[in-house]
N, CA, C and O of each residue as an XYZ file, in Angstrom:
816
protein
N     -13.234     24.515    -22.879
C     -12.956     24.019    -21.792
C     -12.832     22.373    -21.848
O     -13.932     22.083    -22.317
N     -12.147     21.152    -21.647
C     -12.569     20.049    -21.806
C     -12.891     19.580    -19.894
O     -12.270     19.913    -18.884
N     -14.021     18.772    -20.063
C     -14.279     18.384    -19.040
C     -14.625     17.111    -18.636
O     -15.641     16.440    -18.815
N     -13.340     16.859    -17.922
C     -13.303     15.271    -17.321
C     -13.861     14.699    -16.014
O     -14.080     15.192    -14.907
N     -14.040     13.244    -16.649
C     -14.884     12.100    -15.539
C     -14.004     11.896    -14.759
O     -13.169     11.060    -15.106
N     -13.833     12.576    -13.390
C     -12.918     11.063    -12.709
C     -13.995     10.474    -11.564
O     -15.087     10.798    -11.097
N     -12.904      9.299    -11.390
C     -12.930      8.628    -10.679
C     -12.381      9.476     -9.027
O     -11.317     10.066     -8.840
N     -13.602      9.249     -7.958
C     -13.041      9.669     -6.375
C     -12.135      9.406     -5.603
O     -12.306      9.367     -4.384
N     -10.952      9.167     -6.214
C      -9.475      8.138     -5.484
C      -8.917      9.041     -4.996
O      -8.616      9.865     -5.860
N      -8.460      9.459     -3.533
C      -7.778     10.299     -3.084
C      -6.861     11.211     -3.633
O      -6.849     12.314     -3.086
N      -6.027     11.024     -4.650
C      -5.235     11.285     -5.355
C      -6.039     12.894     -6.113
O      -5.449     13.972     -6.028
N      -7.432     12.756     -6.817
C      -8.796     12.936     -7.597
C      -9.021     13.585     -6.239
O      -8.612     14.728     -6.447
N      -9.411     13.542     -5.024
C     -10.190     14.358     -4.465
C      -9.612     15.298     -3.892
O     -10.260     16.307     -3.613
N      -8.173     15.192     -3.558
C      -7.283     16.544     -3.210
C      -6.635     17.151     -4.653
O      -6.402     18.356     -4.753
N      -6.500     16.681     -5.206
C      -6.706     17.750     -6.877
C      -7.923     18.336     -6.659
O      -7.800     19.517     -6.336
N      -9.341     17.847     -6.732
C     -10.566     18.713     -7.022
C     -10.555     19.458     -5.652
O     -10.851     20.651     -5.579
N     -10.171     18.645     -4.479
C     -10.129     20.559     -3.286
C      -9.399     21.385     -3.284
O      -9.552     22.486     -2.754
N      -8.159     20.868     -4.080
C      -7.206     21.870     -4.669
C      -8.018     23.306     -5.898
O      -7.927     24.525     -5.750
N      -8.645     22.643     -6.862
C      -9.680     23.370     -7.529
C     -10.489     24.137     -6.866
O     -10.877     25.207     -7.332
N     -10.879     23.652     -5.591
C     -12.356     24.353     -5.340
C     -11.193     25.780     -5.294
O     -10.987     26.652     -6.138
N     -10.403     25.483     -3.519
C      -9.386     26.065     -3.257
C      -9.441     27.749     -4.425
O      -9.655     28.958     -4.330
N      -9.253     27.196     -4.957
C      -8.613     28.311     -6.358
C      -9.592     29.097     -6.981
O      -9.420     30.138     -7.616
N     -10.738     28.442     -6.716
C     -11.932     29.279     -7.380
C     -12.403     29.121     -8.279
O     -13.005     29.957     -8.954
N     -12.165     27.506     -8.597
C     -12.877     27.113     -9.496
C     -14.183     25.862     -9.138
O     -14.526     25.465     -8.024
N     -14.558     25.571    -10.078
C     -15.922     24.580    -10.186
C     -16.245     22.844    -10.012
O     -16.723     22.183    -10.935
N     -16.058     22.539     -9.302
C     -16.196     21.042     -9.499
C     -17.709     20.173     -9.057
O     -18.411     20.180     -8.046
N     -17.763     19.601    -10.106
C     -19.627     18.791     -9.553
C     -19.099     17.429     -9.037
O     -18.123     16.866     -9.535
N     -19.802     16.958     -8.026
C     -19.293     15.916     -7.035
C     -20.964     15.513     -6.719
O     -21.971     16.112     -7.095
N     -20.844     14.323     -5.921
C     -21.749     13.037     -5.935
C     -22.624     13.300     -4.235
O     -22.165     13.037     -3.123
N     -23.594     13.725     -4.485
C     -24.733     13.544     -3.115
C     -25.497     12.619     -2.452
O     -25.058     11.561     -2.904
N     -26.111     12.422     -1.894
C     -27.403     11.293     -1.848
C     -28.595     11.479     -2.315
O     -29.534     10.699     -2.155
N     -28.624     12.428     -2.865
C     -29.821     13.321     -3.536
C     -29.364     13.036     -5.037
O     -29.486     12.012     -5.709
N     -28.771     14.330     -5.361
C     -28.488     14.600     -6.654
C     -27.195     15.400     -6.542
O     -26.889     15.996     -5.509
N     -26.151     15.388     -8.086
C     -25.023     16.045     -8.092
C     -25.001     17.311     -7.619
O     -26.198     17.583     -7.528
N     -24.424     18.196     -7.284
C     -23.479     19.280     -6.990
C     -23.294     20.434     -7.458
O     -23.754     20.692     -6.345
N     -23.017     21.774     -8.155
C     -22.050     21.982     -9.005
C     -21.218     23.055     -7.786
O     -21.775     24.111     -7.486
N     -19.935     22.700     -7.168
C     -19.884     23.255     -5.931
C     -18.655     24.439     -6.808
O     -18.294     24.469     -7.985
N     -18.329     25.185     -5.783
C     -17.441     26.302     -5.427
C     -17.620     26.798     -3.616
O     -18.434     26.643     -2.706
N     -16.405     27.408     -3.830
C     -15.521     28.007     -2.558
C     -17.020     28.709     -1.975
O     -17.238     29.550     -2.847
N     -18.091     28.804     -1.032
C     -18.645     29.262     -0.895
C     -18.735     30.320     -0.043
O     -19.784     30.844      0.329
N     -17.141     30.767      0.397
C     -17.137     31.695      0.815
C     -16.131     33.247     -0.385
O     -15.413     34.245     -0.328
N     -16.634     32.618     -0.996
C     -15.354     33.377     -2.429
C     -16.290     33.712     -3.742
O     -16.674     32.904     -4.587
N     -16.610     35.445     -3.665
C     -17.624     35.782     -4.238
C     -17.805     35.389     -5.921
O     -18.844     35.112     -6.520
N     -16.357     35.476     -6.453
C     -16.157     35.397     -8.046
C     -16.297     33.870     -8.120
O     -17.164     33.542     -8.930
N     -15.693     32.849     -7.508
C     -16.650     31.731     -7.533
C     -17.599     31.376     -7.494
O     -17.778     30.241     -7.936
N     -18.546     31.994     -7.046
C     -20.134     31.383     -6.825
C     -20.311     32.053     -8.216
O     -20.593     31.339     -9.179
N     -20.157     33.396     -8.361
C     -20.806     33.968     -9.800
C     -20.324     32.896    -11.175
O     -20.593     33.094    -12.360
N     -19.707     31.977    -10.713
C     -19.171     31.602    -11.856
C     -20.525     30.017    -11.707
O     -20.955     29.408    -12.687
N     -20.791     29.809    -10.681
C     -21.982     29.007    -10.567
C     -23.083     29.641    -11.443
O     -23.485     29.131    -12.489
N     -23.524     30.776    -10.932
C     -24.680     31.186    -11.901
C     -24.797     31.642    -13.404
O     -25.722     31.872    -14.182
N     -22.713     31.674    -13.465
C     -22.839     32.043    -15.468
C     -22.915     30.205    -15.789
O     -23.518     29.909    -16.821
N     -22.500     29.359    -15.191
C     -22.691     28.026    -15.513
C     -24.108     27.476    -16.154
O     -24.600     26.968    -17.162
N     -24.412     27.973    -14.772
C     -25.845     26.880    -15.111
C     -26.944     27.813    -15.116
O     -27.960     27.366    -14.584
N     -27.069     29.699    -15.847
C     -27.652     30.009    -16.113
C     -29.344     30.691    -15.020
O     -30.463     31.168    -15.207
N     -28.149     30.146    -13.596
C     -29.000     30.138    -13.103
C     -29.558     32.332    -12.266
O     -28.832     33.323    -12.185
N     -31.231     32.129    -11.818
C     -30.735     33.483    -11.710
C     -30.573     34.293    -10.848
O     -31.289     34.279     -9.847
N     -29.690     35.110    -11.005
C     -28.952     36.246     -9.304
C     -29.164     36.170     -8.219
O     -28.375     35.972     -7.295
N     -31.086     36.431     -8.195
C     -31.555     36.401     -7.129
C     -32.328     35.417     -6.808
O     -33.494     35.619     -6.470
N     -31.597     33.761     -6.887
C     -31.590     32.562     -6.193
C     -30.569     32.276     -5.212
O     -29.394     32.102     -5.535
N     -31.026     32.218     -3.909
C     -29.463     32.172     -3.119
C     -29.020     30.618     -3.077
O     -29.855     29.735     -3.276
N     -27.308     30.254     -2.738
C     -27.034     29.714     -2.611
C     -27.150     29.074     -1.915
O     -27.861     29.723     -1.147
N     -26.906     27.504     -1.150
C     -27.023     27.232     -0.156
C     -25.709     26.771     -0.312
O     -25.103     26.673     -1.379
N     -25.084     26.345      1.411
C     -23.975     26.281      1.603
C     -23.788     24.585      2.460
O     -24.584     24.298      3.354
N     -22.383     23.337      1.944
C     -22.969     22.143      1.903
C     -21.852     22.284      3.502
O     -21.091     23.211      3.780
N     -22.034     21.450      4.032
C     -20.522     21.343      5.569
C     -20.027     20.387      5.696
O     -20.556     19.694      4.827
N     -19.343     19.808      6.188
C     -19.222     18.336      6.928
C     -18.838     17.688      8.102
O     -18.330     16.649      8.525
N     -19.529     19.278      8.604
C     -19.519     18.960     10.557
C     -20.130     19.737     11.244
O     -20.620     20.341     10.290
N     -20.505     20.220     12.049
C     -21.134     20.918     12.418
C     -20.774     21.711     13.122
O     -21.632     22.361     13.721
N     -19.261     22.013     13.365
C     -18.112     22.762     13.833
C     -18.220     23.520     11.939
O     -18.286     24.703     11.605
N     -18.208     22.827     11.460
C     -17.672     24.038     10.027
C     -19.409     25.165      9.830
O     -19.604     26.237      9.258
N     -20.637     23.940     10.867
C     -21.653     25.029     10.318
C     -21.842     26.320     11.415
O     -22.273     27.436     11.127
N     -21.405     25.856     12.733
C     -21.390     27.020     13.477
C     -20.601     28.123     13.188
O     -20.769     29.264     13.619
N     -19.284     27.528     12.052
C     -18.798     28.469     11.885
C     -19.287     29.956     10.995
O     -18.839     31.103     11.011
N     -20.475     29.267     10.203
C     -20.957     30.073      8.950
C     -22.879     30.680      9.489
O     -23.186     31.757      8.978
N     -23.732     30.177     10.198
C     -24.491     30.285     10.895
C     -25.330     30.279     12.221
O     -25.427     29.112     12.598
N     -25.779     30.884     12.815
C     -26.606     30.549     13.958
C     -26.639     28.950     14.428
O     -26.455     28.078     13.578
N     -26.777     28.755     15.224
C     -27.116     27.334     15.172
C     -28.222     27.051     16.453
O     -27.992     26.657     17.596
N     -29.329     27.360     15.888
C     -30.538     27.295     17.252
C     -30.821     25.938     18.078
O     -30.253     24.877     17.821
N     -31.769     26.110     19.099
C     -32.246     24.790     19.567
C     -32.663     24.257     18.508
O     -31.703     23.524     18.268
N     -33.467     24.060     17.600
C     -34.345     23.096     16.938
C     -33.284     23.314     15.520
O     -33.607     22.776     14.460
N     -32.256     23.986     15.601
C     -31.282     23.101     14.311
C     -30.589     21.976     14.647
O     -30.382     21.045     13.869
N     -30.081     22.051     16.224
C     -29.408     21.335     16.747
C     -30.049     20.536     16.868
O     -29.165     19.702     17.068
N     -31.348     19.728     16.960
C     -32.226     18.880     17.050
C     -32.006     17.862     16.108
O     -31.668     16.679     16.143
N     -32.454     19.119     14.818
C     -32.326     18.347     13.280
C     -30.909     17.830     12.945
O     -30.699     16.870     13.687
N     -30.263     17.970     12.456
C     -28.781     18.118     12.965
C     -28.735     16.857     13.227
O     -28.652     15.953     12.396
N     -28.818     16.693     15.085
C     -29.009     15.452     15.417
C     -29.601     14.003     14.936
O     -29.161     12.880     14.693
N     -30.501     14.493     14.939
C     -31.504     13.410     14.112
C     -30.950     12.781     12.468
O     -30.585     11.654     12.136
N     -31.076     13.983     11.733
C     -30.884     13.768     10.008
C     -30.126     13.616      9.653
O     -29.904     12.711      8.849
N     -28.916     14.837     10.274
C     -27.293     14.765      9.441
C     -26.346     14.406     10.137
O     -26.006     14.825     11.243
N     -25.760     13.372      9.305
C     -25.784     13.885      7.425
C     -26.600     13.048      7.180
O     -26.594     11.844      7.439
N     -27.720     14.001      6.396
C     -28.942     13.823      4.910
C     -29.463     14.503      4.186
O     -29.069     15.447      3.501
N     -30.702     13.879      4.357
C     -30.890     15.085      2.770
C     -32.078     16.019      3.024
O     -33.250     16.031      2.647
N     -30.895     17.231      4.249
C     -31.676     18.346      4.827
C     -31.094     19.344      4.716
O     -29.886     19.562      4.811
N     -32.461     20.435      4.372
C     -30.962     21.538      3.969
C     -32.022     22.785      4.691
O     -33.110     23.243      4.340
N     -30.995     23.095      6.008
C     -32.053     23.827      7.681
C     -31.666     25.478      7.055
O     -30.482     25.791      7.177
N     -32.682     26.609      6.348
C     -32.593     27.307      6.370
C     -32.033     28.495      8.551
O     -32.696     28.641      9.578
N     -30.973     28.840      8.257
C     -30.701     29.526      9.926
C     -30.200     30.979      9.485
O     -29.672     31.164      8.389
N     -30.389     31.918     10.347
C     -29.217     33.318     10.340
C     -27.797     33.242      9.858
O     -26.933     32.689     10.538
N     -27.587     33.699      8.888
C     -25.965     34.113      8.297
C     -25.655     34.213      9.972
O     -26.316     34.482     10.976
N     -24.031     33.775      9.614
C     -22.961     34.818      9.827
C     -22.352     35.708      9.165
O     -22.512     35.543      7.956
N     -21.339     37.116      9.591
C     -21.165     37.833      8.586
C     -19.552     37.313      7.479
O     -18.878     37.985      6.699
N     -19.430     35.635      7.979
C     -18.032     35.424      7.338
C     -18.721     35.028      5.486
O     -18.037     34.812      4.485
N     -20.287     35.059      5.605
C     -20.513     34.636      4.508
C     -20.630     35.970      3.578
O     -21.388     36.792      4.094
N     -20.002     36.444      2.184
C     -20.987     37.270      1.597
C     -22.414     37.335      1.386
O     -23.360     36.552      1.296
N     -22.212     38.494      1.344
C     -24.270     38.780      1.088
C     -24.696     38.080     -0.660
O     -25.588     37.274     -0.928
N     -24.060     38.501     -1.265
C     -24.128     38.215     -2.636
C     -24.057     36.672     -2.757
O     -24.821     36.370     -3.673
N     -23.491     35.583     -2.250
C     -23.804     34.181     -1.921
C     -25.954     33.511     -1.350
O     -26.749     32.640     -1.704
N     -25.919     34.183     -0.759
C     -27.232     34.395      0.060
C     -28.317     35.207     -0.616
O     -29.271     34.716     -1.221
N     -28.003     36.894     -0.403
C     -28.282     37.924     -0.923
C     -29.789     37.928      0.269
O     -30.721     38.637     -0.110
N     -29.952     37.293      1.402
C     -30.122     37.720      2.230
C     -29.531     37.266      3.617
O     -28.597     36.465      3.598
N     -29.977     37.690      4.720
C     -29.755     37.711      6.549
C     -30.007     35.765      6.796
O     -30.271     35.230      7.873
N     -29.851     35.176      5.677
C     -29.985     34.089      6.284
C     -28.912     33.324      5.323
O     -28.388     34.001      4.439
N     -28.490     31.683      5.474
C     -28.159     30.967      5.081
C     -29.094     29.293      4.953
O     -29.734     28.849      5.906
N     -29.002     28.701      3.846
C     -29.141     27.079      3.822
C     -28.142     26.465      3.787
O     -27.350     26.370      2.850
N     -28.090     25.884      5.057
C     -27.161     24.624      5.392
C     -27.296     23.124      5.263
O     -28.115     22.633      6.039
N     -26.734     22.374      4.533
C     -26.279     21.494      4.101
C     -25.284     20.269      4.355
O     -24.109     20.273      3.988
N     -26.166     18.793      5.307
C     -24.344     18.344      5.484
C     -24.603     17.100      5.186
O     -24.733     16.298      6.111
N     -24.771     16.549      3.435
C     -24.774     15.216      3.062
C     -23.594     14.140      3.501
O     -22.397     14.113      3.784
N     -24.896     13.160      3.350
C     -24.166     11.486      3.370
C     -23.829     11.107      2.654
O     -24.698     10.491      2.038
N     -22.791     11.056      2.177
C     -22.180     10.945      0.299
C     -20.489     11.046      1.273
O     -19.974     12.017      1.827
N     -20.152     10.039      1.185
C     -18.454      9.918      1.594
C     -17.892     10.605      0.515
O     -16.763     10.818      0.955
N     -17.928     11.146     -0.725
C     -17.433     11.922     -1.639
C     -17.151     13.124     -1.309
O     -16.114     13.788     -1.296
N     -18.792     13.406     -0.901
C     -19.055     14.736     -0.956
C     -18.432     15.789      0.423
O     -18.141     16.983      0.499
N     -18.415     14.163      1.798
C     -17.546     14.903      2.618
C     -16.211     14.676      2.856
O     -15.458     15.039      3.760
N     -16.104     14.188      2.139
C     -14.099     13.943      1.989
C     -13.704     15.482      1.207
O     -12.928     16.314      1.676
N     -14.515     15.611     -0.195
C     -13.852     16.582     -0.564
C     -14.194     18.450      0.621
O     -13.390     19.184      1.196
N     -15.824     18.518      0.475
C     -15.538     19.507      1.667
C     -14.438     19.940      2.417
O     -13.934     21.061      2.477
N     -13.992     18.405      3.248
C     -13.478     18.590      4.688
C     -11.687     18.474      4.039
O     -10.782     18.740      4.830
N     -11.371     18.091      2.677
C      -9.856     18.619      2.785
C      -9.736     19.827      1.820
O      -8.676     20.278      1.385
N     -11.675     20.533      1.403
C     -10.974     22.364      0.335
C     -11.076     22.694      1.843
O     -10.154     23.425      2.203
N     -12.066     22.309      2.963
C     -11.848     23.544      4.067
C     -12.823     24.133      4.269
O     -13.204     24.523      5.372
N     -13.367     24.282      3.228
C     -14.653     25.442      3.229
C     -15.818     25.011      3.041
O     -16.142     24.089      2.293
N     -16.629     25.783      3.841
C     -18.292     24.892      2.978
C     -18.584     25.140      1.707
O     -18.192     26.142      1.109
N     -19.539     23.922      1.045
C     -19.264     24.375     -0.433
C     -20.393     24.893     -1.421
O     -21.239     24.037     -1.680
N     -20.552     26.016     -1.967
C     -21.596     26.397     -2.154
C     -22.394     25.279     -3.407
O     -21.381     24.966     -4.032
N     -23.102     24.820     -3.837
C     -23.428     23.748     -4.590
C     -25.057     23.304     -4.924
O     -25.495     22.310     -4.344
N     -26.111     24.209     -6.050
C     -27.115     24.012     -6.126
C     -26.722     22.154     -7.103
O     -25.782     21.360     -7.113
N     -27.859     22.233     -7.653
C     -27.429     20.861     -8.744
C     -26.372     21.281     -9.636
O     -25.709     22.304     -9.811
N     -26.471     19.888    -10.241
C     -25.160     20.505    -11.460
C     -25.633     19.939    -12.407
O     -25.228     18.917    -12.960
N     -27.199     21.072    -12.822
C     -27.732     20.785    -14.100
C     -27.578     22.460    -14.394
O     -27.397     23.301    -13.514
N     -27.695     22.729    -15.868
C     -28.748     23.817    -16.175
C     -29.725     24.095    -16.039
O     -30.651     23.320    -16.280
N     -29.864     25.085    -15.680
C     -31.238     25.796    -14.676
C     -32.495     25.606    -15.378
O     -32.577     25.996    -16.543
N     -33.339     25.133    -14.891
C     -34.913     24.600    -15.214
C     -34.752     22.639    -16.306
O     -35.502     22.169    -17.162
N     -33.688     22.172    -15.794
C     -33.202     21.088    -16.403
C     -33.327     20.125    -15.533
O     -32.853     20.550    -14.480
N     -33.818     18.746    -15.359
C     -33.714     17.909    -14.937
C     -32.536     17.862    -13.267
O     -31.361     17.999    -13.607
N     -32.638     17.765    -12.306
C     -31.585     17.363    -11.578
C     -30.609     16.290    -11.475
O     -31.199     15.235    -11.241
N     -29.287     16.132    -11.560
C     -28.833     15.045    -12.517
C     -28.227     14.057    -11.378
O     -27.671     14.544    -10.394
N     -28.326     12.966    -11.507
C     -28.111     11.484    -10.762
C     -27.247     10.744    -10.556
O     -26.999     10.049     -9.571
N     -26.437     10.948    -12.091
C     -25.522     10.544    -12.540
C     -24.402     11.543    -13.381
O     -24.724     12.489    -14.100
N     -22.710     10.980    -13.040
C     -22.183     12.161    -13.557
C     -22.185     12.071    -15.159
O     -21.793     12.905    -15.975
N     -22.698     10.915    -15.339
C     -22.790     11.155    -17.296
C     -24.370     12.319    -17.580
O     -24.636     12.998    -18.572
N     -24.954     12.197    -16.604
C     -26.409     13.008    -17.177
C     -25.465     14.431    -16.191
O     -25.513     15.275    -17.085
N     -25.122     14.757    -15.657
C     -23.827     15.790    -15.230
C     -23.150     16.244    -16.403
O     -23.093     17.473    -16.386
N     -22.568     15.704    -17.500
C     -21.571     15.533    -18.116
C     -22.325     16.237    -19.539
O     -22.059     17.264    -20.163
N     -23.589     14.975    -19.765
C     -24.668     15.973    -20.769
C     -25.323     17.315    -20.401
O     -25.991     17.966    -21.205
N     -25.075     17.697    -19.084
C     -25.881     19.557    -18.889
C     -24.299     20.421    -19.276
O     -24.180     21.398    -20.015
N     -23.385     19.819    -18.642
C     -22.604     20.553    -18.400
C     -21.534     20.582    -19.396
O     -21.214     21.598    -20.014
N     -21.124     19.711    -19.498
C     -20.200     19.578    -20.568
C     -18.961     20.713    -21.405
O     -19.692     21.515    -21.987
N     -18.311     20.890    -21.538
C     -17.210     22.435    -21.385
C     -17.540     23.440    -20.975
O     -17.449     24.577    -21.439
N     -18.075     22.937    -19.783
C     -18.517     24.379    -19.448
C     -18.092     24.643    -17.461
O     -18.356     25.590    -16.720
N     -17.372     23.341    -17.200
C     -16.753     22.572    -15.944
C     -15.406     21.713    -16.540
O     -15.407     21.014    -17.554
N     -14.289     21.954    -15.652
C     -13.774     20.542    -15.846
C     -13.294     19.759    -15.461
O     -12.465     19.142    -16.129
N     -13.686     19.343    -13.856
C     -14.155     18.070    -13.608
C     -15.463     18.011    -12.511
O     -16.051     18.776    -11.746
N     -15.534     16.305    -13.037
C     -16.995     16.376    -12.671
C     -16.340     14.542    -12.222
O     -15.961     13.702    -13.039
N     -16.412     14.365    -10.424
C     -16.221     13.376     -9.536
C     -17.218     12.732     -9.882
O     -18.297     13.323     -9.917
N     -17.142     11.360    -10.232
C     -18.251     10.584    -10.214
C     -17.779      9.039     -9.051
O     -16.975      8.149     -8.775
N     -19.154      9.769     -8.745
C     -19.224      8.652     -6.945
C     -20.322      8.271     -7.556
O     -21.305      8.527     -6.861
N     -20.673      7.592     -8.913
C     -22.296      6.361     -8.731
C     -23.224      7.336     -8.454
O     -23.229      8.435     -7.899
N     -24.361      6.285     -9.248
C     -26.133      7.006     -8.936
C     -26.046      7.054     -7.408
O     -25.435      6.413     -6.553
N     -27.287      8.528     -7.419
C     -26.985      9.161     -5.814
C     -28.592      7.889     -5.585
O     -29.338      7.252     -6.329
N     -28.436      8.087     -4.263
C     -28.905      7.124     -3.555
C     -30.673      7.343     -3.737
O     -31.537      6.471     -3.644
N     -30.837      8.750     -4.013
C     -32.174      9.083     -4.187
C     -32.433     10.104     -5.101
O     -33.592     10.517     -5.139
N     -31.713     10.537     -5.749
C     -31.936     11.545     -7.537
C     -33.492     12.023     -7.141
O     -34.446     11.634     -7.814
N     -33.661     12.926     -5.954
C     -34.390     14.011     -5.237
C     -34.227     14.820     -4.610
O     -33.993     14.375     -3.486
N     -34.189     16.197     -4.627
C     -33.054     17.098     -4.195
C     -33.370     16.950     -2.684
O     -34.179     16.035     -2.530
N     -33.014     17.524     -1.539
C     -33.339     17.716     -0.207
C     -34.438     18.272     -0.143
O     -34.973     18.933     -1.033
N     -35.021     17.930      1.391
C     -36.290     18.605      1.871
C     -35.614     19.974      2.594
O     -34.519     19.807      3.131
N     -36.169     21.210      2.628
C     -35.544     22.680      2.943
C     -36.344     22.963      3.830
O     -37.497     22.859      3.410
N     -36.269     23.356      5.135
C     -36.624     23.691      6.158
C     -35.983     25.069      6.555
O     -34.773     25.294      6.555
N     -37.355     26.302      7.023
C     -37.016     27.932      7.249
C     -36.870     27.930      8.769
O     -37.933     27.809      9.379
N     -35.686     28.048      9.542
C     -36.215     28.142     11.282
C     -36.164     29.550     11.446
O     -36.523     29.812     12.594
N     -35.844     30.689     10.733
C     -35.955     32.040     10.457
C     -36.455     32.710     10.798
O     -36.127     33.818     11.223
N     -38.135     31.855     10.644
C     -39.134     32.558     11.147
C     -39.908     31.879     11.937
O     -39.904     30.656     12.073
N     -40.845     32.945     12.680
C     -41.295     32.445     14.409
C     -41.847     30.984     14.321
O     -41.661     30.360     15.366
N     -42.629     30.120     13.095
C     -43.134     28.314     13.109
C     -41.908     28.295     12.462
O     -41.241     29.305     12.241
N     -41.644     27.337     12.200
C     -40.494     26.175     10.788
C     -41.308     26.171     10.298
O     -42.396     26.241     10.869
N     -41.150     26.068      8.698
C     -41.910     25.899      7.715
C     -40.788     25.495      6.706
O     -39.569     25.662      6.663
N     -41.715     24.898      5.920
C     -41.436     24.021      4.981
C     -41.071     24.771      3.397
O     -41.887     25.581      2.957
N     -40.463     24.614      3.008
C     -39.984     25.579      1.964
C     -40.279     24.339      0.241
O     -41.207     24.386     -0.567
N     -39.367     23.634      0.266
C     -39.620     22.543     -0.650
C     -39.492     20.675     -0.126
O     -38.468     20.078      0.204
N     -40.689     20.220     -0.200
C     -40.199     18.625      0.260
C     -39.142     17.952     -0.656
O     -38.969     18.348     -1.809
N     -38.520     17.043     -0.176
C     -37.968     16.139     -0.768
C     -37.653     14.498     -0.531
O     -38.227     13.512     -0.993
N     -36.552     14.612      0.340
C     -35.972     13.623      0.776
C     -36.346     12.915      2.203
O     -36.164     11.731      2.486
N     -36.838     13.797      2.918
C     -36.810     13.406      4.336
C     -38.341     14.249      4.308
O     -38.578     15.246      3.624
N     -39.095     13.700      5.049
C     -40.439     13.956      4.831
C     -40.774     14.985      6.036
O     -40.246     14.983      7.148
N     -41.650     15.755      5.615
C     -42.479     16.687      6.906
C     -42.724     16.225      8.010
O     -42.392     16.623      9.127
N     -43.350     15.318      7.675
C     -43.714     14.704      9.069
C     -42.889     14.375     10.107
O     -42.852     14.729     11.285
N     -42.067     13.441      9.271
C     -40.478     13.645     10.316
C     -39.986     14.629     10.842
O     -39.976     14.946     12.032
N     -39.531     15.176      9.892
C     -39.449     16.315     10.964
C     -39.511     17.137     11.485
O     -38.540     17.717     11.972
N     -40.869     17.548     11.588
C     -42.238     18.570     12.718
C     -42.626     17.084     13.720
O     -43.063     17.390     14.830
N     -42.526     15.658     13.478
C     -41.817     14.987     14.903
C     -40.876     15.228     15.785
O     -40.875     14.808     16.942
N     -40.074     15.886     15.293
C     -38.248     15.537     16.104
C     -38.689     16.973     16.479
O     -38.820     17.036     17.702
N     -38.967     18.155     15.866
C     -39.461     19.516     16.685
C     -40.236     19.742     17.240
O     -40.093     20.909     17.607
N     -41.510     19.151     17.777
C     -43.136     19.147     18.369
C     -42.700     18.450     19.251
O     -43.448     18.037     20.137
């Protein structure tokens, strides 16, 4: 398989969105790191993510959305989640919430789903044009450093995927913060670009 790095022109974004709809993988930029994207409602497409990355099958995938309305279709948006969405999203935050039945169990492996609303124009346009939430862990082989540029994605996944959208270097270069809102008390599962202190200030 030949891997192409494409500029995120309107034409290339439409092409990439069509690839997502057909069940293919597309690497794309976010404000944190580059993601390896697939239709998050398509089991076979999501299987390809695990195969390409060498990712353990029991490690759940989070879903990227381009609006709160899209988030409401795939998860139960609690009052706490709504506060975080309004304060930090679009932004470098992944919120774990109870999932709706529309999401295949294989994708998350549990009754909850991590939702991310990225603050990157290329990512948001790709998600919007695709019309589906996009599952997108970092676009690297498992165990390797998450990529901050299209070239780093190419160095990891050349020959494994067909398209990389080059949106330049990522703003943060570190992963999103993950907060779990399915437990009795909010719990930070991964520290990232948004500080736990800022998140807890909003919730408290």
